[in-house]
MITIZA-624477 format. One line per field, with one value per residue (C-alpha): x, y, z; residue number from 1. Coordinates in Angstrom, 3 decimals. Example, Ala and Ser with C-alpha at 12.3 -4.5 7.8 and 13.67 -1.06 7.14 Angstrom:
REM residues 2
east 12.300 | 13.670
north -4.500 | -1.060
up 7.800 | 7.140
zase 1 | 2
END
This chain:
REM residues 245
east 58.269 | 58.025 | 54.787 | 54.500 | 51.150 | 50.170 | 47.028 | 45.505 | 47.664 | 44.998 | 46.380 | 49.633 | 52.037 | 55.262 | 54.575 | 53.611 | 56.744 | 58.959 | 57.239 | 57.717 | 61.417 | 61.862 | 59.802 | 61.611 | 64.944 | 63.590 | 62.388 | 59.257 | 57.898 | 54.363 | 52.628 | 49.048 | 47.201 | 44.271 | 42.559 | 41.912 | 44.006 | 42.183 | 40.880 | 42.593 | 45.156 | 45.578 | 47.269 | 44.587 | 45.156 | 48.913 | 48.508 | 45.941 | 48.123 | 51.156 | 49.112 | 47.811 | 51.188 | 52.687 | 49.725 | 49.320 | 46.298 | 44.186 | 41.058 | 38.370 | 38.529 | 35.694 | 37.137 | 37.514 | 33.848 | 32.843 | 33.291 | 30.341 | 27.736 | 29.947 | 28.949 | 31.520 | 30.593 | 32.623 | 31.242 | 32.183 | 35.842 | 35.750 | 34.102 | 36.335 | 35.685 | 36.389 | 34.655 | 37.092 | 39.584 | 37.158 | 36.162 | 39.819 | 39.625 | 39.415 | 36.889 | 39.297 | 40.336 | 36.734 | 35.934 | 38.916 | 37.967 | 34.414 | 35.636 | 37.976 | 37.175 | 36.114 | 38.452 | 41.481 | 42.161 | 45.410 | 45.294 | 48.620 | 49.481 | 52.792 | 54.358 | 51.040 | 48.991 | 46.630 | 47.322 | 44.644 | 45.313 | 42.448 | 42.838 | 40.077 | 39.970 | 37.951 | 36.894 | 35.469 | 32.029 | 32.153 | 34.364 | 34.314 | 34.477 | 37.365 | 39.232 | 41.448 | 44.150 | 41.667 | 38.694 | 37.107 | 39.081 | 36.024 | 34.462 | 37.581 | 37.951 | 34.308 | 34.848 | 37.991 | 36.267 | 33.409 | 35.924 | 38.053 | 41.054 | 44.177 | 45.642 | 43.522 | 45.111 | 43.227 | 43.757 | 41.252 | 42.126 | 45.657 | 46.916 | 49.291 | 49.444 | 50.052 | 47.911 | 48.146 | 45.008 | 44.847 | 41.792 | 40.110 | 41.909 | 45.347 | 45.808 | 47.401 | 45.440 | 47.019 | 45.280 | 47.412 | 46.554 | 49.114 | 48.916 | 48.819 | 51.190 | 49.881 | 47.965 | 49.292 | 47.218 | 49.411 | 51.424 | 54.277 | 54.085 | 56.245 | 54.468 | 53.982 | 53.624 | 54.127 | 56.411 | 55.022 | 57.478 | 56.333 | 58.430 | 57.780 | 57.209 | 54.751 | 51.753 | 48.888 | 50.446 | 53.641 | 53.141 | 56.700 | 56.700 | 55.204 | 57.119 | 55.375 | 57.577 | 56.300 | 58.367 | 58.366 | 59.761 | 60.471 | 58.938 | 58.595 | 55.740 | 55.999 | 55.531 | 52.358 | 51.089 | 51.728 | 49.852 | 46.799 | 47.250 | 47.439 | 44.244 | 40.545 | 40.941 | 40.499 | 43.675 | 43.386 | 44.299 | 47.800 | 48.055 | 47.280 | 49.995 | 52.572 | 51.454 | 50.620 | 47.229
north 27.204 | 24.949 | 24.739 | 23.047 | 21.399 | 19.842 | 18.697 | 16.947 | 18.262 | 17.321 | 19.438 | 17.447 | 20.275 | 18.195 | 16.865 | 20.291 | 21.945 | 19.239 | 19.631 | 23.405 | 23.025 | 20.632 | 22.783 | 25.995 | 24.397 | 23.631 | 27.229 | 26.672 | 29.599 | 29.131 | 27.155 | 25.885 | 23.881 | 21.653 | 21.625 | 19.653 | 21.728 | 20.346 | 17.141 | 14.113 | 15.992 | 18.800 | 21.657 | 23.086 | 26.681 | 26.510 | 25.044 | 27.652 | 30.452 | 29.328 | 28.965 | 32.493 | 33.915 | 32.610 | 33.721 | 30.265 | 30.012 | 27.247 | 25.264 | 24.127 | 20.409 | 18.270 | 18.411 | 22.187 | 22.306 | 20.597 | 23.841 | 25.464 | 23.842 | 23.320 | 24.702 | 24.425 | 24.389 | 23.782 | 20.242 | 19.469 | 20.176 | 17.519 | 14.752 | 12.237 | 11.427 | 12.445 | 15.812 | 16.971 | 17.919 | 20.473 | 21.977 | 22.971 | 25.426 | 29.015 | 31.581 | 33.281 | 29.954 | 28.914 | 32.186 | 31.642 | 28.048 | 29.073 | 31.474 | 29.111 | 28.436 | 25.112 | 25.226 | 27.075 | 27.416 | 28.421 | 29.194 | 29.148 | 29.915 | 28.246 | 28.418 | 29.685 | 26.799 | 26.798 | 24.627 | 24.677 | 23.460 | 22.869 | 22.185 | 20.534 | 18.767 | 15.654 | 16.342 | 19.215 | 17.730 | 17.067 | 18.049 | 14.489 | 12.408 | 9.946 | 9.930 | 6.864 | 5.465 | 2.948 | 5.299 | 4.811 | 6.640 | 7.811 | 9.197 | 11.232 | 12.513 | 13.571 | 15.437 | 17.116 | 18.200 | 19.591 | 21.583 | 22.531 | 20.948 | 19.655 | 18.783 | 17.992 | 17.972 | 16.484 | 15.249 | 13.687 | 9.987 | 10.437 | 8.025 | 9.680 | 8.861 | 10.469 | 9.127 | 10.233 | 9.690 | 9.879 | 11.498 | 10.454 | 13.343 | 12.234 | 14.780 | 13.816 | 14.733 | 14.458 | 13.653 | 13.815 | 12.933 | 14.789 | 12.549 | 13.729 | 15.792 | 14.706 | 11.451 | 9.190 | 6.131 | 4.394 | 2.272 | 4.798 | 6.830 | 9.616 | 12.772 | 13.549 | 16.560 | 17.294 | 19.476 | 20.323 | 21.542 | 23.456 | 24.988 | 26.977 | 23.731 | 22.082 | 20.902 | 18.403 | 17.137 | 15.918 | 13.535 | 14.052 | 17.856 | 18.149 | 17.046 | 15.660 | 14.662 | 13.132 | 14.312 | 12.080 | 13.503 | 12.235 | 13.848 | 13.112 | 10.621 | 9.727 | 13.356 | 13.551 | 10.172 | 10.995 | 14.274 | 12.262 | 9.755 | 12.600 | 14.191 | 13.339 | 11.968 | 8.243 | 6.211 | 4.606 | 7.970 | 7.498 | 3.946 | 4.962 | 7.634 | 5.068 | 2.625 | 5.074 | 3.506
up -50.606 | -47.562 | -45.592 | -42.184 | -41.416 | -38.109 | -36.339 | -33.338 | -30.505 | -27.968 | -25.131 | -25.098 | -24.292 | -24.136 | -27.647 | -28.955 | -27.584 | -29.092 | -32.461 | -32.393 | -31.588 | -34.501 | -36.841 | -35.915 | -36.819 | -40.298 | -40.806 | -42.946 | -44.934 | -43.601 | -40.844 | -40.544 | -37.901 | -38.880 | -35.515 | -32.334 | -29.999 | -26.954 | -25.361 | -23.776 | -21.666 | -19.156 | -21.051 | -23.391 | -22.282 | -22.769 | -26.260 | -27.280 | -25.904 | -27.937 | -31.129 | -30.681 | -29.688 | -32.920 | -35.035 | -36.574 | -38.876 | -37.330 | -38.179 | -35.784 | -34.995 | -33.692 | -30.163 | -30.360 | -31.334 | -28.074 | -26.119 | -27.899 | -25.631 | -22.590 | -19.204 | -16.438 | -12.771 | -9.627 | -9.525 | -13.143 | -12.337 | -9.632 | -11.622 | -13.417 | -17.068 | -20.647 | -20.366 | -17.693 | -20.439 | -21.890 | -18.566 | -18.066 | -20.989 | -19.775 | -20.975 | -23.373 | -24.876 | -25.430 | -27.165 | -29.482 | -30.349 | -31.197 | -33.898 | -35.770 | -39.458 | -40.974 | -43.985 | -45.328 | -49.057 | -50.747 | -54.457 | -56.284 | -59.879 | -60.649 | -64.096 | -65.430 | -64.019 | -60.999 | -57.964 | -55.265 | -51.714 | -49.298 | -45.569 | -43.517 | -40.171 | -41.004 | -44.576 | -46.602 | -45.997 | -42.271 | -39.362 | -38.015 | -41.197 | -41.428 | -44.744 | -44.429 | -46.678 | -48.102 | -48.504 | -51.924 | -54.621 | -56.541 | -53.375 | -52.595 | -56.158 | -56.150 | -52.877 | -54.179 | -57.381 | -55.309 | -53.217 | -56.243 | -54.508 | -56.227 | -52.852 | -49.808 | -46.352 | -43.400 | -39.851 | -37.432 | -37.862 | -36.440 | -39.119 | -41.610 | -45.298 | -48.695 | -51.517 | -55.153 | -57.224 | -61.012 | -62.580 | -65.828 | -67.562 | -66.343 | -63.564 | -60.244 | -57.133 | -53.699 | -50.420 | -47.288 | -43.719 | -41.647 | -38.581 | -34.978 | -32.875 | -29.494 | -29.873 | -32.664 | -33.573 | -36.135 | -33.711 | -33.526 | -30.283 | -31.709 | -32.775 | -36.449 | -38.711 | -42.424 | -44.497 | -47.928 | -50.558 | -53.633 | -56.397 | -59.562 | -61.497 | -59.082 | -61.069 | -61.143 | -64.392 | -62.684 | -59.757 | -58.500 | -58.581 | -55.096 | -52.011 | -48.906 | -45.959 | -42.731 | -39.783 | -36.692 | -33.480 | -29.981 | -26.913 | -23.203 | -23.395 | -19.711 | -18.702 | -20.785 | -19.547 | -15.879 | -16.238 | -17.290 | -14.458 | -11.930 | -13.236 | -13.391 | -16.918 | -17.685 | -17.145 | -20.589 | -22.139 | -20.724 | -22.075 | -25.644 | -25.569 | -24.541 | -27.232 | -30.018 | -30.670
zase 1 | 2 | 3 | 4 | 5 | 6 | 7 | 8 | 9 | 10 | 11 | 12 | 13 | 14 | 15 | 16 | 17 | 18 | 19 | 20 | 21 | 22 | 23 | 24 | 25 | 26 | 27 | 28 | 29 | 30 | 31 | 32 | 33 | 34 | 35 | 36 | 37 | 38 | 39 | 40 | 41 | 42 | 43 | 44 | 45 | 46 | 47 | 48 | 49 | 50 | 51 | 52 | 53 | 54 | 55 | 56 | 57 | 58 | 59 | 60 | 61 | 62 | 63 | 64 | 65 | 66 | 67 | 68 | 69 | 70 | 71 | 72 | 73 | 74 | 75 | 76 | 77 | 78 | 79 | 80 | 81 | 82 | 83 | 84 | 85 | 86 | 87 | 88 | 89 | 90 | 91 | 92 | 93 | 94 | 95 | 96 | 97 | 98 | 99 | 100 | 101 | 102 | 103 | 104 | 105 | 106 | 107 | 108 | 109 | 110 | 111 | 112 | 113 | 114 | 115 | 116 | 117 | 118 | 119 | 120 | 121 | 122 | 123 | 124 | 125 | 126 | 127 | 128 | 129 | 130 | 131 | 132 | 133 | 134 | 135 | 136 | 137 | 138 | 139 | 140 | 141 | 142 | 143 | 144 | 145 | 146 | 147 | 148 | 149 | 150 | 151 | 152 | 153 | 154 | 155 | 156 | 157 | 158 | 159 | 160 | 161 | 162 | 163 | 164 | 165 | 166 | 167 | 168 | 169 | 170 | 171 | 172 | 173 | 174 | 175 | 176 | 177 | 178 | 179 | 180 | 181 | 182 | 183 | 184 | 185 | 186 | 187 | 188 | 189 | 190 | 191 | 192 | 193 | 194 | 195 | 196 | 197 | 198 | 199 | 200 | 201 | 202 | 203 | 204 | 205 | 206 | 207 | 208 | 209 | 210 | 211 | 212 | 213 | 214 | 215 | 216 | 217 | 218 | 219 | 220 | 221 | 222 | 223 | 224 | 225 | 226 | 227 | 228 | 229 | 230 | 231 | 232 | 233 | 234 | 235 | 236 | 237 | 238 | 239 | 240 | 241 | 242 | 243 | 244 | 245
END
């Protein structure tokens, strides 16, 4: 089984469309989004509409959560600043974002053994917690035990990595940050998503029995950057797209 996982689109429609084209060619068996559909660019409604059209199971990210207390007026749509990106979201889109779940859990039984996958935006403890490649091992293992997770997939930091941690009992636990589709921060301006491969022998007892591939894809960065520059959003949002920081 192949599972596609992506996150942090941030209303970047050119990046999202390029990712979908690449993903569709690979024909995954299942697709999940770990949140942050909106913020930082001008196409939140188009991104939300495509997610819903495809029926992609999606988490709520910290930027998606911002709509819960948002009140849009005619004046707010004319004022430059970071909040402009959220005021662009239509009523139907806001209602959808408000109902998204915090976590998704998949429970497998492969070759007679359980394998539990947990998806979160920031972490299982907080929607806006950063789990980085150098986050303390014991802290992560404690969190994964608390969530009954053999594999934990997160987004939020926009910095992809796959880390395999060994428990005291010799099991292999995987934590994967799937990177960002629309706003990479790892110095590579290309978008990023993950393909997870499981088979009948995948197990926490075999570190190599689970495949995690990071897929980088090109997209029209200038189109996305110019859309920001022609809007009320801060100009630095365009710079970070070009630099991937």
